[in-house]
C-alpha positions in Angstrom: -3.5 -6.8 -50.2 -7.1 -7.1 -52.6 -9.4 -9.9 -52.3 -12.5 -9.7 -54.2 -13.8 -13.5 -54.5 -16.8 -13.6 -57.0 -20.0 -15.3 -56.8 -19.3 -18.2 -58.5 -16.2 -18.3 -56.1 -18.5 -17.7 -52.9 -20.6 -20.5 -54.1 -18.0 -23.0 -54.6 -16.6 -23.0 -51.1 -20.3 -23.1 -49.7 -21.1 -26.0 -51.8 -17.7 -27.8 -51.1 -18.6 -27.2 -47.1 -22.3 -28.1 -47.1 -21.7 -31.2 -48.8 -19.4 -32.9 -45.8 -21.1 -36.0 -44.6 -19.8 -35.4 -40.8 -17.4 -32.8 -38.5 -14.4 -34.7 -39.4 -15.0 -34.4 -42.9 -16.2 -30.9 -42.4 -12.9 -29.5 -40.6 -11.0 -31.1 -43.1 -12.1 -29.4 -45.8 -12.4 -26.1 -44.1 -9.2 -26.1 -43.4 -7.9 -27.1 -46.9 -10.2 -23.9 -48.1 -8.5 -22.0 -45.6 -4.9 -22.8 -46.7 -5.6 -22.5 -49.6 -6.3 -18.7 -49.5 -2.6 -16.7 -50.9 -2.4 -15.0 -47.6 -2.9 -17.8 -45.1 0.7 -19.9 -44.6 -0.7 -22.0 -41.9 -4.4 -23.0 -40.6 -5.2 -25.5 -37.9 -8.1 -26.4 -35.7 -8.1 -27.8 -32.1 -10.8 -28.9 -29.6 -10.7 -27.2 -25.8 -11.9 -29.9 -23.1 -11.9 -29.3 -19.1 -14.5 -27.0 -18.4 -17.8 -29.8 -18.6 -18.6 -29.4 -15.4 -18.8 -25.6 -15.3 -21.9 -24.0 -13.4 -23.8 -21.3 -14.9 -21.7 -18.4 -14.3 -18.4 -19.5 -13.5 -15.7 -18.2 -15.2 -13.2 -20.3 -17.2 -9.9 -21.4 -15.7 -7.5 -21.3 -18.4 -4.9 -24.1 -16.1 -7.7 -26.3 -15.6 -7.8 -26.5 -19.8 -6.6 -29.2 -22.2 -6.1 -28.5 -25.7 -5.7 -31.2 -27.9 -5.0 -30.6 -32.0 -7.0 -31.7 -34.9 -7.6 -34.4 -36.1 -6.6 -36.3 -33.1 -4.7 -39.5 -33.9 -5.4 -42.2 -31.9 -1.9 -44.3 -32.7 -0.2 -41.7 -31.0 0.9 -40.4 -27.5 -1.5 -38.0 -26.3 0.4 -34.9 -25.9 -0.6 -31.5 -24.7 0.3 -29.0 -27.4 2.3 -26.5 -26.0 0.7 -23.3 -27.0 -0.6 -20.3 -25.2 -3.8 -19.5 -26.9 -5.9 -20.4 -24.1 -6.7 -16.8 -23.0 -8.0 -16.1 -27.2 -9.9 -19.1 -27.2 -11.8 -18.3 -23.9 -12.2 -14.6 -25.3 -15.9 -13.7 -26.4 -14.8 -12.2 -29.2 -15.4 -14.2 -32.6 -12.0 -13.0 -34.3 -9.3 -12.7 -32.2 -6.3 -11.0 -34.1 -3.0 -10.1 -33.2 -1.7 -6.7 -32.7 -0.6 -5.6 -36.4 2.9 -5.5 -37.8 4.9 -2.4 -39.1 2.9 -2.5 -42.3 -0.7 -2.8 -40.3 -1.2 -6.5 -41.2 -2.0 -8.9 -38.5 -0.2 -12.4 -38.7 -2.3 -14.2 -36.2 -6.1 -14.9 -35.9 -7.6 -16.9 -33.3 -11.5 -17.9 -33.5 -13.1 -19.6 -30.9 -16.1 -22.1 -32.0 -18.5 -22.5 -29.2 -21.1 -23.0 -27.6 -22.4 -25.8 -29.8 -23.3 -29.7 -29.4 -19.6 -30.8 -28.4 -16.4 -29.3 -26.8 -15.3 -25.9 -27.5 -13.1 -25.6 -30.5 -11.2 -22.7 -31.9 -8.9 -22.0 -35.2 -5.4 -20.4 -35.6 -5.0 -18.9 -38.6 -1.2 -18.0 -39.3 -0.3 -15.5 -42.5 -0.9 -12.0 -43.3 -3.7 -10.2 -43.0 -5.9 -7.0 -43.8 -8.8 -5.7 -42.5 -11.1 -6.8 -45.9 -9.5 -10.5 -45.2 -10.7 -10.4 -41.8 -14.2 -9.2 -42.6 -14.0 -12.3 -45.1 -12.7 -14.6 -42.6 -15.4 -13.7 -40.4 -17.8 -14.6 -42.7 -16.7 -18.2 -43.5 -15.8 -19.2 -39.8 -19.5 -18.0 -39.7 -20.8 -20.3 -41.7 -18.1 -22.8 -40.8 -19.7 -22.4 -37.2 -23.0 -23.2 -38.1 -22.2 -26.3 -40.1 -20.3 -28.0 -36.9 -23.4 -27.4 -35.1 -25.7 -29.0 -37.8 -23.2 -32.2 -37.3 -22.9 -32.2 -33.4 -26.9 -31.9 -33.3 -26.5 -35.3 -35.6 -23.7 -36.7 -34.1 -23.5 -36.3 -30.3 -26.5 -37.4 -27.9 -28.2 -34.3 -26.5 -27.7 -34.8 -23.2 -24.4 -36.0 -22.2 -22.7 -34.0 -25.3 -20.8 -37.2 -25.9 -20.4 -38.6 -29.5 -23.8 -41.0 -30.7 -23.8 -44.5 -32.1 -23.7 -43.1 -35.5 -20.5 -41.3 -34.7 -18.8 -44.4 -32.7 -19.9 -46.6 -36.3 -17.6 -44.3 -38.3 -14.2 -44.2 -35.6 -15.2 -48.0 -34.7 -14.2 -48.4 -39.0 -11.4 -46.2 -38.6 -9.7 -48.1 -35.6 -9.8 -51.4 -37.2 -9.0 -50.7 -40.7 -5.7 -48.7 -38.2 -4.9 -52.5 -36.9 -5.1 -54.1 -40.5 -2.5 -52.5 -41.8 -0.7 -52.5 -38.3 -1.5 -55.7 -36.9 -0.8 -56.6 -33.0 1.3 -59.7 -32.4 1.1 -59.8 -28.8 -1.8 -57.7 -26.9 -0.5 -58.9 -23.4 2.6 -57.0 -23.9 2.0 -54.8 -27.2 0.1 -51.2 -26.6 -2.6 -52.0 -28.5 -6.7 -50.6 -28.6 -9.8 -52.1 -26.5 -13.2 -51.6 -26.6 -15.5 -52.1 -23.7 -19.4 -51.3 -23.3 -20.6 -50.1 -19.9 -24.0 -50.6 -18.4 -25.4 -48.4 -16.1 -26.6 -51.1 -12.9 -30.3 -51.1 -12.6 -31.0 -48.3 -13.7 -34.5 -48.9 -14.6 -35.4 -48.8 -10.9 -33.6 -45.5 -10.7 -36.0 -44.1 -13.3 -39.0 -45.7 -11.3 -38.0 -44.8 -8.0 -36.9 -41.6 -8.5 -38.1 -40.0 -11.9 -36.4 -39.2 -15.5 -35.5 -36.3 -14.3 -33.1 -37.9 -11.8 -32.3 -40.6 -14.2 -30.9 -38.3 -16.7 -28.9 -36.4 -14.1 -27.4 -39.7 -13.5 -26.1 -40.3 -16.8 -25.1 -36.6 -17.3 -22.5 -37.3 -14.0 -21.8 -40.7 -15.2 -20.4 -39.2 -18.8 -19.0 -36.4 -17.0 -17.1 -38.7 -14.5 -15.9 -40.8 -17.8 -14.4 -37.9 -19.2 -12.6 -37.3 -16.1 -11.1 -40.7 -16.0 -10.0 -41.5 -19.5 -7.6 -39.9 -21.7 -7.7 -37.3 -25.0 -6.8 -39.8 -26.8 -9.6 -42.2 -26.2 -13.0 -41.7 -27.8 -16.2 -41.9 -25.6 -19.5 -43.1 -26.7 -23.3 -43.1 -25.3 -24.4 -46.5 -27.1 -28.0 -45.4 -25.9 -29.7 -45.6 -23.3 -27.7 -46.3 -19.7 -25.3 -48.2 -22.3 -21.6 -46.4 -23.1 -18.7 -47.7 -25.1 -15.2 -46.8 -24.7 -12.8 -47.6 -27.3 -9.2 -47.4 -25.0 -5.8 -47.1 -26.9 -2.5 -47.5 -26.7 -2.6 -49.8 -23.8 -1.8 -53.7 -23.1 -4.6 -55.8 -21.3 -3.0 -55.0 -17.8 -3.4 -51.3 -18.3 -6.7 -51.8 -20.2 -8.2 -54.1 -17.6 -6.4 -51.8 -14.6 -8.0 -48.6 -16.1 -11.5 -50.2 -16.4 -11.2 -51.2 -12.9 -10.3 -48.0 -11.2 -13.6 -46.5 -13.6 -15.3 -49.2 -11.7 -14.4 -48.4 -8.6 -14.5 -44.8 -8.8 -18.4 -45.0 -10.1 -19.1 -47.3 -6.9 -17.6 -44.7 -4.8 -19.2 -41.7 -6.2 -22.3 -40.2 -4.5 -25.0 -39.2 -6.7 -27.7 -36.7 -5.5 -30.9 -38.4 -4.8 -30.1 -42.0 -6.3 -27.1 -42.3 -3.8 -24.3 -44.9 -5.3 -24.6 -46.2 -8.4 -22.2 -48.7 -10.0 -21.3 -50.2 -13.9 -20.9 -53.5 -15.3 -18.1 -53.5 -18.0 -17.4 -56.0 -20.9 -14.1 -55.5 -22.7 -12.6 -57.1 -25.4 -9.3 -56.7 -27.7 -9.4 -55.0 -30.9 -7.2 -57.3 -33.2 -7.0 -57.4 -37.0 -8.8 -60.6 -38.0 -12.6 -59.8 -36.4 -14.7 -57.3 -38.0 -16.4 -54.5 -36.0 -19.5 -55.9 -35.7 -18.4 -59.1 -34.2 -15.7 -57.3 -31.9 -18.6 -55.0 -30.4 -20.8 -58.7 -30.2 -17.8 -59.8 -27.8 -17.7 -56.9 -25.9 -21.4 -57.8 -25.3 -20.9 -60.9 -24.2 -18.6 -59.8 -21.9 -21.0 -57.4 -19.9 -23.9 -60.3 -20.3 -21.7 -62.1 -18.3 -20.2 -59.2 -15.8 -24.2 -58.9 -14.8 -24.9 -62.2 -14.8 -22.5 -62.2 -12.6 -24.0 -60.1 -9.9 -23.3 -56.9 -11.4 -20.5 -53.8 -10.8 -18.2 -56.3 -12.2 -15.9 -56.0 -14.9 -15.3 -59.2 -17.6 -12.9 -59.4 -20.5 -13.7 -61.3 -23.5 -12.0 -63.8 -25.3 -11.2 -64.7 -21.7 -13.6 -63.9 -19.2 -12.5 -63.3 -15.7 -14.1 -61.6 -13.7 -12.9 -58.6 -11.5 -16.1 -58.7 -8.3 -16.9 -55.7 -6.9 
């Protein structure tokens, strides 16, 4: 198997990857590039979760990790991938090939993409690979890894590592476009999507009393609690300051309310170092097919305002505000 890409081909690959506007576009393009290579039958990307709370030097626990395949389809029920690849994902090697077959060729490659601004990722490639192919893939994956790092810096909050406001705008458009094509008639009964704005109560007081270092610790622990509480087909964002946003998918109204109420209660019961007890106010609204994204966000924001005006540490749902007292 001989592969000798010329200068123009390599330049074309580099240009095609570097012109992608975001992580989603980059990963789509890279997977298509890989599958166009004659010796790759299948290329897939995965995101690996479950180790955000590791202490420095603490080993990864494979049994506590969860893998989800790219791209995540929020309109489908979340499913854990039935693959036994976490040991390879957790390898320190840049590229882990399978054992060679009788012809001396490798049939599977796992390439971790980690220590970036977002979750750990990994690429799974299937086909027939010889050593020159492995060398080329190593270089291509290095380019991809560097570009992912650049997109993470742009699209994620540097403290919590959650997607930022820019990422929210793009995702919200995607969700709204879906429901324009798949309108929901009854949000009380049908499973659909919901948007909630979450605001940490009296956060300025935490900063003023304990200092910004401990304020940042509260923000980080709050974001980690979000990641533990919500599912992997829900979308979490740090909106700015002490405000966070959640897009909750595939639930009816009763389940949406109970999900956020459980989270509110969990935060109320959690002890934060130095800061002690922290509470959160939540404004929730349904994502329908008739309302523009900006208006949906405004509805959630108005519900949040009512939650805070009503005494904080409570959930309010718009357009039928019924607060759940803390």
